[in-house]
C-alpha positions as CSV (number, residue, x, y, z in Angstrom):
1,X,-11.3,-4.4,32.3
2,X,-11.6,-5.8,35.9
3,X,-9.8,-3.9,38.9
4,X,-7.7,-5.6,41.2
5,X,-9.3,-3.0,43.7
6,X,-13.4,-4.4,43.7
7,X,-13.9,-5.7,47.4
8,X,-15.5,-9.3,47.3
9,X,-13.0,-10.1,44.1
10,X,-11.5,-13.7,44.7
11,X,-7.6,-12.9,44.0
12,X,-4.8,-15.2,43.7
13,X,-2.3,-14.4,46.1
14,X,1.5,-13.7,45.4
15,X,4.5,-16.2,46.2
16,X,2.3,-17.7,49.1
17,X,-0.3,-18.9,46.2
18,X,-3.0,-18.4,48.6
19,X,-6.7,-16.8,47.6
20,X,-7.9,-13.8,49.5
21,X,-10.5,-11.7,49.1
22,X,-10.7,-7.4,49.2
23,X,-7.5,-5.3,47.7
24,X,-4.5,-7.4,46.9
25,X,-1.2,-6.8,48.5
26,X,2.0,-7.6,47.5
27,X,4.2,-9.8,49.4
28,X,7.8,-9.7,48.6
29,X,9.7,-12.6,49.3
30,X,13.8,-11.2,50.1
31,X,16.6,-13.6,48.3
32,X,14.5,-15.1,45.4
33,X,16.9,-16.5,42.8
34,X,17.8,-14.5,40.2
35,X,16.1,-15.4,37.0
36,X,19.0,-14.9,35.0
37,X,20.2,-17.5,37.5
38,X,17.6,-20.3,37.4
39,X,18.3,-19.5,33.2
40,X,21.8,-20.8,33.6
41,X,21.2,-23.7,36.0
42,X,18.2,-25.1,34.6
43,X,17.9,-29.4,33.4
44,X,17.8,-30.0,29.6
45,X,14.4,-31.3,30.4
46,X,13.3,-27.9,31.3
47,X,13.2,-26.9,28.2
48,X,10.8,-27.9,25.0
49,X,12.1,-27.5,21.2
50,X,10.1,-24.9,18.5
51,X,9.0,-27.8,15.6
52,X,10.4,-26.6,12.0
53,X,6.8,-26.5,10.6
54,X,6.1,-23.5,13.8
55,X,8.7,-21.4,12.9
56,X,8.9,-18.4,10.3
57,X,11.6,-16.9,9.7
58,X,11.2,-13.2,7.9
59,X,15.3,-12.0,6.2
60,X,14.9,-8.5,4.9
61,X,16.4,-6.7,2.2
62,X,18.7,-4.7,4.8
63,X,20.1,-7.9,6.4
64,X,17.7,-8.1,9.4
65,X,16.5,-11.5,10.4
66,X,13.3,-12.3,12.5
67,X,12.6,-15.5,13.8
68,X,8.5,-16.1,14.9
69,X,7.6,-18.8,17.0
70,X,3.7,-19.8,15.9
71,X,0.8,-20.7,18.2
72,X,-1.5,-23.3,16.2
73,X,-3.5,-24.2,19.5
74,X,-4.5,-20.9,19.3
75,X,-5.3,-20.0,15.6
76,X,-5.2,-23.1,13.6
77,X,-6.7,-21.7,10.5
78,X,-4.3,-18.1,10.9
79,X,-1.8,-20.1,11.3
80,X,-2.3,-23.2,8.6
81,X,-2.9,-20.2,6.2
82,X,0.5,-18.4,6.7
83,X,2.1,-21.5,6.2
84,X,0.5,-21.8,3.0
85,X,1.6,-18.4,2.0
86,X,5.2,-19.0,3.5
87,X,5.1,-22.2,1.5
88,X,4.2,-20.7,-1.6
89,X,6.9,-17.4,-1.7
90,X,3.6,-15.3,-0.8
91,X,5.5,-12.4,1.2
92,X,8.4,-11.6,-1.8
93,X,8.1,-8.4,-3.0
94,X,5.9,-7.7,0.2
95,X,7.8,-5.2,2.9
96,X,7.4,-3.5,6.7
97,X,5.4,-0.8,5.7
98,X,4.1,0.2,9.2
99,X,6.2,1.2,12.3
100,X,4.2,3.0,15.1
101,X,6.2,4.4,17.9
102,X,5.2,2.4,21.5
103,X,2.5,0.5,19.3
104,X,3.4,-2.1,16.3
105,X,5.4,-2.6,13.4
106,X,3.2,-4.1,10.4
107,X,4.6,-5.8,6.9
108,X,2.8,-7.6,3.9
109,X,1.8,-7.1,1.0
110,X,-0.8,-3.7,1.9
111,X,-2.6,-4.0,-1.2
112,X,-4.1,-7.3,-1.0
113,X,-1.3,-9.4,-2.9
114,X,-3.0,-10.4,-5.6
115,X,-4.4,-14.2,-6.1
116,X,-4.1,-16.7,-2.9
117,X,-1.8,-20.0,-3.1
118,X,-4.1,-23.0,-3.2
119,X,-6.7,-23.8,0.1
120,X,-5.8,-20.0,1.5
121,X,-8.9,-19.6,3.7
122,X,-10.1,-16.1,2.9
123,X,-12.6,-15.7,5.6
124,X,-11.1,-17.6,8.7
125,X,-13.1,-17.6,11.8
126,X,-12.7,-15.5,14.4
127,X,-9.7,-17.1,16.3
128,X,-9.4,-14.7,19.1
129,X,-10.1,-16.6,21.8
130,X,-9.9,-20.5,22.5
131,X,-12.4,-22.9,25.2
132,X,-10.0,-23.8,27.5
133,X,-10.8,-27.6,27.5
134,X,-7.6,-29.5,26.8
135,X,-4.8,-27.0,27.7
136,X,-2.9,-27.4,30.6
137,X,-2.6,-24.0,32.3
138,X,-0.5,-22.9,35.0
139,X,-1.4,-20.0,36.8
140,X,1.2,-16.4,37.0
141,X,-0.3,-16.4,40.6
142,X,-0.9,-12.5,40.5
143,X,-4.2,-9.9,39.9
144,X,-4.3,-9.2,35.9
145,X,-6.2,-6.0,35.3
146,X,-7.4,-7.5,31.6
147,X,-8.2,-10.8,32.3
148,X,-9.7,-12.9,35.9
149,X,-7.0,-14.8,35.8
150,X,-3.0,-14.8,33.9
151,X,-1.2,-17.7,33.0
152,X,1.0,-20.0,30.8
153,X,0.1,-22.4,28.2
154,X,3.0,-24.4,27.3
155,X,5.7,-21.4,27.2
156,X,2.3,-18.9,25.8
157,X,1.9,-16.0,28.2
158,X,-2.6,-16.4,28.1
159,X,-5.5,-14.5,29.8
160,X,-8.2,-16.3,30.6
161,X,-11.7,-16.2,31.8
162,X,-12.8,-19.5,34.3
163,X,-16.4,-18.6,34.3
164,X,-16.8,-18.9,30.4
165,X,-14.1,-21.5,30.2
166,X,-11.8,-19.6,27.7
167,X,-8.3,-18.6,27.0
168,X,-6.5,-16.5,24.8
169,X,-3.1,-15.2,24.1
170,X,-2.1,-11.7,25.4
171,X,-0.9,-9.0,23.2
172,X,2.8,-8.8,24.9
173,X,6.0,-7.3,23.8
174,X,7.1,-9.1,20.4
175,X,3.7,-10.6,20.1
176,X,2.5,-11.9,16.8
177,X,-1.3,-10.5,15.4
178,X,-3.4,-10.4,12.4
179,X,-4.1,-6.8,10.3
180,X,-7.5,-6.9,9.6
181,X,-10.6,-4.5,8.7
182,X,-13.5,-4.1,10.5
183,X,-15.3,-6.6,11.8
184,X,-16.6,-9.5,10.3
185,X,-13.3,-9.3,9.0
186,X,-10.9,-11.1,10.8
187,X,-7.9,-11.5,8.1
188,X,-6.4,-13.8,6.3
189,X,-3.2,-13.9,7.7
190,X,-1.5,-11.7,4.8
191,X,-0.8,-8.6,6.6
192,X,1.1,-9.4,9.8
193,X,1.7,-7.3,13.1
194,X,4.2,-7.5,15.8
195,X,3.9,-5.7,19.4
196,X,7.4,-3.2,19.6
197,X,6.2,-0.8,22.8
198,X,3.9,-1.4,25.9
199,X,1.8,-4.4,26.0
200,X,-1.6,-3.5,24.5
201,X,-4.2,-5.7,26.3
202,X,-6.7,-4.0,25.0
203,X,-6.8,-5.7,21.8
204,X,-6.7,-9.0,23.3
205,X,-9.5,-11.0,22.1
206,X,-10.2,-8.5,19.4
207,X,-7.5,-9.3,16.8
208,X,-5.9,-13.1,16.1
209,X,-2.5,-13.8,17.5
210,X,-1.0,-16.0,15.9
211,X,2.8,-16.1,16.9
212,X,6.0,-14.2,18.7
213,X,8.9,-13.0,17.9
214,X,11.3,-15.0,19.6
215,X,15.0,-13.4,17.7
216,X,15.3,-10.3,16.0
217,X,13.4,-7.3,17.4
218,X,15.5,-4.6,16.5
219,X,15.4,-5.1,13.6
220,X,11.1,-4.2,13.8
221,X,11.4,-1.8,16.9
222,X,14.7,0.0,15.8
223,X,13.0,1.5,12.6
224,X,12.2,4.8,12.0
225,X,8.2,5.6,13.0
226,X,6.6,6.6,10.0
227,X,5.0,9.9,10.1
228,X,1.9,8.9,8.6
229,X,-1.6,8.5,10.6
230,X,-0.6,5.2,12.7
231,X,2.6,5.1,11.5
232,X,2.6,4.5,8.3
233,X,5.4,5.1,6.6
234,X,4.7,8.1,3.4
235,X,6.5,8.0,0.0
236,X,6.3,11.2,-0.5
237,X,8.5,12.5,2.9
238,X,11.1,10.4,1.9
239,X,9.7,7.2,3.9
240,X,10.8,3.9,2.3
241,X,9.5,0.6,3.2
242,X,12.1,-1.9,4.1
243,X,11.6,-4.4,1.0
244,X,11.2,-8.4,2.8
245,X,13.5,-10.4,0.8
246,X,11.7,-13.9,2.4
247,X,9.8,-15.2,5.0
248,X,10.2,-18.9,4.8
249,X,9.2,-22.2,7.3
250,X,12.2,-23.6,9.3
251,X,10.3,-26.7,8.1
252,X,11.2,-25.6,4.1
253,X,14.9,-24.4,4.7
254,X,18.0,-26.7,4.2
255,X,18.3,-28.5,6.9
256,X,22.1,-26.8,7.2
257,X,20.6,-23.1,7.1
258,X,17.7,-23.5,9.6
259,X,17.8,-22.1,13.4
260,X,17.0,-24.0,16.0
261,X,15.7,-22.8,19.3
262,X,14.2,-24.1,22.6
263,X,11.7,-22.5,25.0
264,X,11.6,-22.5,28.9
265,X,8.6,-25.3,29.8
266,X,6.2,-23.3,31.4
267,X,5.0,-26.3,33.5
268,X,8.6,-26.7,35.1
269,X,9.6,-26.4,38.9
270,X,12.9,-23.8,37.6
271,X,9.9,-21.8,35.2
272,X,8.2,-21.4,38.9
273,X,11.3,-20.4,40.4
274,X,11.6,-17.4,37.2
275,X,8.3,-16.3,38.1
276,X,9.0,-15.9,42.0
277,X,12.8,-14.6,40.9
278,X,11.0,-12.0,38.6
279,X,8.5,-10.9,41.2
280,X,11.1,-10.4,43.5
281,X,14.4,-9.0,41.9
282,X,17.3,-9.0,44.5
283,X,20.7,-9.2,44.0
284,X,23.6,-6.4,44.3
285,X,21.3,-3.5,41.9
286,X,17.5,-4.3,43.9
287,X,17.2,-2.5,47.1
288,X,12.8,-3.2,47.4
289,X,11.6,-6.9,45.6
290,X,8.6,-5.8,44.1
291,X,6.4,-8.6,45.2
292,X,4.5,-9.1,42.1
293,X,4.8,-9.2,38.3
294,X,2.5,-8.6,35.3
295,X,2.0,-11.2,32.6
296,X,4.0,-9.3,30.0
297,X,6.8,-9.0,32.3
298,X,7.8,-12.8,32.9
299,X,9.6,-12.7,29.5
300,X,9.5,-16.2,28.8
301,X,12.9,-17.7,28.1
302,X,13.4,-18.8,24.7
303,X,17.3,-19.8,23.3
304,X,19.1,-21.1,20.8
305,X,19.3,-24.8,20.4
306,X,22.3,-27.0,18.8
307,X,21.2,-28.5,15.9
308,X,20.0,-32.5,16.7
C-alpha cells in the first residue's frame, strides 16, 4: 500500500489541480455546487447510455431485482463468459448463498453448476488489470491509498500505475467480482459477488472485477447475514439461500420489458463539477468542507433512461 505522507512522493493537489511534494494538504473550496444540483442541471450530452449487451438483470424469487453494468473493457473474457451463461439460462436454480457483513454478497450454483454452455472459457486469463493504452483516464485529483493515481474511465472508478502503464477497476461499493479459488484459478464467471460494505480495496488486482450494481443494491445488502464462516448461509441453522429466478442480459429481454439506464460521462465538465462538489460539501448541513474525496465516495451518477 502506498502512503500519502511519504516525503518527495508526487501527488495531485486538490481542487487547484497542481502537483506538490511532501505531505498532501486538503484545500477546501467554499461555495462549491452541491452534487445533486450538478446532476439536476446536467445536459443530455453529459450522459452515456448503457448498452443492452452490457446490462445484466438478476431477478430473485422473492421479487428483488438487481441491475448490473458489465465492464468488457477491463475483463473481456470473463464478461464474454457471463454473457454466454446468461444467454443459456445457466443461473436458473442458483441462489444467493453468502452474505458477509460489511463485505460481500455472493451468488451462483455453489457446486460447480455442471456442464458449461458452449463457448465458455473454463480458465480465463487473470483479468485483474490491463494496459492503460487506449484508455481515456480522467484523474480524480486527490491522493489514493491503493494506487499511484486514481481516476475514472468512461464512468468506471479505476486505480492506475503510470510507471507500469496499468489500470484496474476499484472494489468500490457495488462492485461485482468473480469468485475464484486459490491461484492459478481465476474463476470462470459463474460465481459472482457484490461489495456490500466499506470498499475492500485490498482486493484490487487480485480478483477480476466485471461490473457494478447500478440499481437494486438493497436486494443484496439488506439480506440477513450468514452465520457460517465468511457469511455462508447454514441450512442446518435455518438459514435459507435466496433462489434466483433468472439472470438475463437486457439484450435478450423483450423490448417492452427491457430496463434502460445512463451513466454520467466522467469526461464531461458536469462530472468535474460533481467531483468538486463531493469533495467540498456545503449547503445548510455541512459546516466544514473536506477539501478532498476518496475514489469510492464519488459515486458516479446512474439514472433510469426513457425508452428510446
